[in-house]
N, C-alpha and C positions, 0 to 999 in steps of 0.2 A: 571456462566460466567467464561471464560478463559482469562488470562492476558498475554500480549505479550510485547516483547521488540523490538522496531523498530530501526534499525541502518541506519544512513544516513552518506554520505561521508563528510558532512559539518564539522564534528568534526575533520577532517584531514586537513582542509584548512589552519589553522594557526599553523601547526605542524613544528615549527622551529627546534626542536631537534630530530625529527625522532622517537618519542616515542608514537605517536597516535595509531599506529597499535597494539603495545603491550598493550596499555590501553584498546583498544576495545576488545581484546581477554580476558583480565582480567575481564572486565565488563560482557562479555558473560558467562564466567566461573562462576562468582559469582551469576549471575541471575539464571543460570541453577542449581547450587547447592541449591539455595533457593527455587526452585520449579516453576520457570517461565514456562508457558505452551508452548510458541513458541518464536523463535528468527528469525526475518525477516530482510532482508537487501534490501533497495531501490536500484534502478539502473537507473540513469539518464545518458544521452548521454555524458555529460562532466565529469562524476564522476568515481568511482571505478568499478572494476569487482566484482559483487555481489557473483557470484558462487565461485570465488577464495577465497573471504573472508569467505563465509559460509563453504567451505571445511576446512579452517584453524580452524574455530570455532568448526567444528565436532570433531577435535582432542582434544579439551579441555572441551567438554561437554558430557553428558551421556543421558539426558532425553528429552530435549526440541525439539519440531519440528523445523526444519530449512528450510527456504524458502525465495523466492524473493517476495518483495512487493513494486513495481512489476518490471518485465522486459517485453520485447515485441518481436514479431517475426520479427521486422525490425533490431534491434540491434543484434539479434541472429536468424539465420535461424532455422526453426523447427528441422532440423536434429541436429544442434548444441545444441538446447534446450534439445532434447532427450538425447544427450550425457552428457550434464551438469547435468541434473537431475539424470541420472543413476549413474554418478560418485559420486555426493553428497550423493545419497542414500546408496551407498556401503561404502563410508567413514564414514557415520553417523550410519551405521547399521540399515537402514530402517526408517530414520526420515525426509526424504526430502519431500518438498512440492513445488509446482510451483504456484506463483502468477504472472499472465500475463495480459496484457491489450494492448490497441492500442497505448499507448504512445502519445506524441505530434507529430502527423504525419508531421506537417510542418517542424520540425527540421530534421527528417530523409529524407524527400523528397527534401526540398529546400536547406538545408545546407550540408547534408551528401550524397546526390546523390543516395538514395535508391528508387527503384521502389516500391511504397507503395500500388498501386492498391486500391481496395475497402476494407477499414480496417476491417469491420465486417466480410466480406467473408474470409479475410486472417486469422482472429482469429478462425472462424469456421473450416476452413481447418486445421489450426495448431493443434487445439484440437483433431480432428479426426486422424491426422497423429500420434500424440503422443500416443493416445490410441492404435492404431494399432501397433506401434513400441514396445509398452510395453506388447503386447499380442502375444503368439505364433501364427504363425511362425515368428513374428517380421519383417514383410514386410509391406510396406505402399506405397500408391499412392494417389495423389490428384485427384480431378475430371478432366476429359479430358478437360473441358473448365474452369478449376479452375484458381486461381490466382498464385499458387505456382509452378506448373509444376514439381512435384515430381513423378517419374516413377518407381514403383516397387523396391524401395530401401530397402535393408535388413540391419538391425542393429544386432551386435553381443554382445554388452555390454548392459545389461539390469538392471533395478533397482532390489533391493531386494524385495520391495513391489510389489505386483501384479499390482497395479495401484496407483502410487503416486497421492495424491490429487491435483487437478487443481482448483485454485480459480481465478475467473475473476474479474478484476477491471472494474466496470461498472457504468455508469451514465444514458445513454439514454435508452429508452424503449426496443429497439431491443437487446442491449447488456445485459440488465437485463434478458430478456427472454432466451437468449443464456446461461446465467449463470444457470438459473433454469433447462433448458432442457438438458444441456450437461456437466455441471461442478459440482464440489463438494461444491461450495459456491461462495460467491460474496464478493469483497473488496470494501468498501466505503472509499473515500479519507478523508483526515484530514478536520475537521470542518463541516462534513456533518450534516445537521440540523435534529431535531426530525421530522419536517414537511416532509422533503424529505424521511426519513426512513419509516414514516407511509405509504407512497405511494409505495415505492420501494420494501420493503420486501414482501408485499403481491403479488406484480407482479411477483417476482422471484418464490415464492411458487406456484402460479397459473400455471406458465410455467412448473414447475416440475410435477405437477399433470397431466397436459395435455400430458406430455411426458411419463406418466406411472411411474413416479419416486416418492419416498417418500420425501416430503418436509421437514420432521423432520430430515432427514439425512444431510441437507445442513448447512454449516457454514455461518454466517453473521458477517463479520469482519469489525470493525470500526477502522481506523488508528489513530483517535484522541487520544492523550495521556492524561491519568488521572493525575492531579497534585493536591496533598493535600497540602494546604498552609493556615496558620492561620494569617500571617502578611499582613495587607492591602498594605503596601508599596511594598512588594515582589509580591503580586498579581498584582499590577499595572504594574510592570516591565514585568511580564509574559503576561499580556494582550497586552502590546506593542509588545512583540515577536510574539504573535499570529496574531496581525494585520499585521506584516510583511509577515507572511505565507499567510494570506488572500490576501494581495496585489499581491503576486507572483503567487499563485496557483488558487485561486477562480476567478481571472481575466482572466485566460486562456479560450479559446473557449471551450464551452461545460460544463464548471464547474459551471456555475451560478445556474443550477437546483439543485445542491447539497447543496447550502447554503441559499436557499430561506426560509423565515419565514413568518408567518402571521402578525407579529408585525412591520416589517420594509420593506421599499421599497428598497429591495436589488438591484434591477436593477439600481435605481438612484445612490445608493452608488457605485456600480461597475463602472458606467459611469465615476464618478469622479476619482475613483482609476485607471482605465485604462488610463485616460487622464494624470494623474500625473506620472504613470509608463511608458507611451508611449508604451503600450503593443502591440497594433496593428501594429504600425510602426516597432517595434523591431522584432516581429514575421515575418512580411513581408520581412524583410531583412535577415531572417534566424537566428536571434539571439536566444540564449538559456538563461538559468537562469543567467549566469554571465553578459550577455549583459543587461538583464532586471535590474539587480542590479546597473550596471554601468550607464545606460542611464536614468533610472527612478529616481524619487524623492520619496524615501520611506517615508521621514518625511511628505511630503504633502499627500501621499496616506494614511498613518496612521491617519492623521488628519481628513480625510474624513469618517472614520469608527467609528460609535458610540461605546462606551465602552459596552453598554448593548447588542449590536448585538453580539459582541465577547463573552460576558458572556453566551449568549444562544447557541453559537456554540462550544465553548471550554468547557472543564470540569476541572475547576480550582476553588478551594475554600476550606473552612473548611470541616472537616469530615461530618457534618450533610448535607451540600449541596451536597457533592460528593455522599453520600448515596442515596439521593433522585434522583440524575441524573442517577446513575447506575441502580437503580430499574426501573426507567422509560425506560431506554434503554433495559434492560432485558425483560420488558413487551412488548416492540416493537418487540423483537426477536433477538437483537444483542447477538451473542454468544462469540465473542472475542473483546477485546479492549486493546489499548496500555497503557503502564505505563511509566511515566517519571521516570528516575532513581533516587535513593536516593542521598543524599548529597555526600556520598562516594560510587560511583558506583562499585568499586572493592571489597566492603565489602559484603560477603555473609550474615552476620548477619543483616545489614541494609536492604538488599533486602528481607530477610526472614520476618523481622518486617513489612516492607511495604506491602508485599503480604498478610501477616496474617491480617493486618488491612483492606485491600481491600476485601479480601474474607469474612471477618466478616461483612462487610457492605452489602453484597448481601444476 
């Protein structure tokens, strides 16, 4: 199993002294020195520019794969995506990867004025365009009746890799099949359950086989962060943090299928969470994560979520429990998983110790 560092702009929100950017680069440098396998930056419409950050990280790292987890073809036109990946790949000497998905279409369509079309078709066309732009003669067109209307456009700056990997963030059956048939792997969002993975990974593999591809070559990336913790009081604080994530992310349209379990009525839980967070009302008004936090009642939403549900979805606990969870995930087919940084995230030694312990567990 490979271990990844996921970066989110939330660390920059309370940056009163302007030092958060430097700390992010120091953390990336330390994780890379210690042997982290990949460093990925999320990209939400209200946040940072993931490719700008990753390009800076490329200058302070040597080994780790660098990519988005995830961006989308609405925030970045496919031609811009091709340019961003090619630039990052050259700056990193061949370490770029693209994590891409549909994003929250309502935000781009209703609040940002983007013509979103049919999201799955847009993703399929985007992937095809990128493959063509990264292959000689580096010219690409979308289908005549396609969503994107790209007409024989030629690119002159190309990646060092012949084909940088494309990982698709997927939840629905059609997106999972697209990941298997056209992409290099699939990204599962934070808190995806074992029950969901048991169904989704075989679907992706079957789509690969149907397309004449080797399913063993695919990456199955789980964004959930592993947290090793021995103190029950600290574990309880971490569970509360994961409940906040659940309230904001799992309550979004289409995400329920990722967090379903056999032991809990997740639909009933999410009904209460959405009511507390005013999710539907806020999305209808075009509001993003800041509006959800501002208008919703996070305390009430967290109160509606059983601790044991989060324990099943998150990977938090003492080493023996983490060992069992990682082995189960590896058996299901998960190839990459996130790691919560050590106490001092700028310490290469602390990162090295953490990664050593996690690799020993598997």
